[in-house]
C-alpha positions as CSV (number, residue, x, y, z in Angstrom):
1,M,120.1,105.4,75.2
2,D,120.8,109.1,75.1
3,R,121.4,111.8,77.6
4,D,117.7,112.3,78.4
5,D,117.3,108.7,79.3
6,V,120.3,108.8,81.6
7,T,119.1,112.0,83.3
8,R,115.6,110.5,83.7
9,F,117.1,107.3,85.2
10,R,119.2,109.3,87.7
11,K,116.2,111.4,88.8
12,N,114.1,108.3,89.3
13,L,116.9,106.6,91.2
14,E,117.4,109.5,93.4
15,K,113.7,109.8,94.1
16,H,113.5,106.1,94.9
17,L,116.5,106.2,97.3
18,R,115.2,109.3,99.1
19,D,111.6,108.0,99.1
20,D,110.6,111.4,97.8
21,Y,107.2,110.7,96.2
22,S,104.1,112.8,96.0
23,V,100.8,111.4,97.3
24,A,99.6,110.7,93.8
25,E,102.8,108.9,92.9
26,R,102.6,106.8,96.1
27,N,99.0,105.8,95.3
28,H,100.0,104.9,91.8
29,L,102.9,102.8,93.0
30,A,100.7,101.1,95.6
31,T,98.0,100.2,93.1
32,Q,100.6,99.0,90.6
33,K,102.2,96.7,93.3
34,A,98.8,95.4,94.3
35,R,97.9,94.6,90.7
36,A,101.2,92.8,90.3
37,Q,100.7,90.7,93.4
38,E,97.2,89.7,92.2
39,N,98.7,88.6,88.9
40,V,101.3,86.5,90.7
41,K,98.7,84.8,92.8
42,R,96.5,84.0,89.8
43,I,99.4,82.6,87.8
44,I,100.6,80.4,90.7
45,N,97.1,79.2,91.4
46,N,96.6,78.3,87.7
47,C,99.8,76.3,87.8
48,G,98.9,74.0,90.7
49,G,100.6,76.1,93.3
50,K,104.0,76.1,91.6
51,N,105.9,79.0,90.2
52,P,106.2,78.2,86.5
53,L,109.5,80.1,86.1
54,L,111.3,78.6,89.1
55,G,109.6,75.1,89.0
56,Y,108.7,75.0,92.7
């Protein structure tokens, strides 16, 4: 990890804490979250309704 990584992390953290996203970034984050939720549902349905990582 170098200085550029730390700087990028701090900028992303500040942006997240202030909720200072552009419209395009908000749309991207929303689609990313929706895709992740679909994957979670598919995995849990394939495992008989149980979370395979937690066991319940």
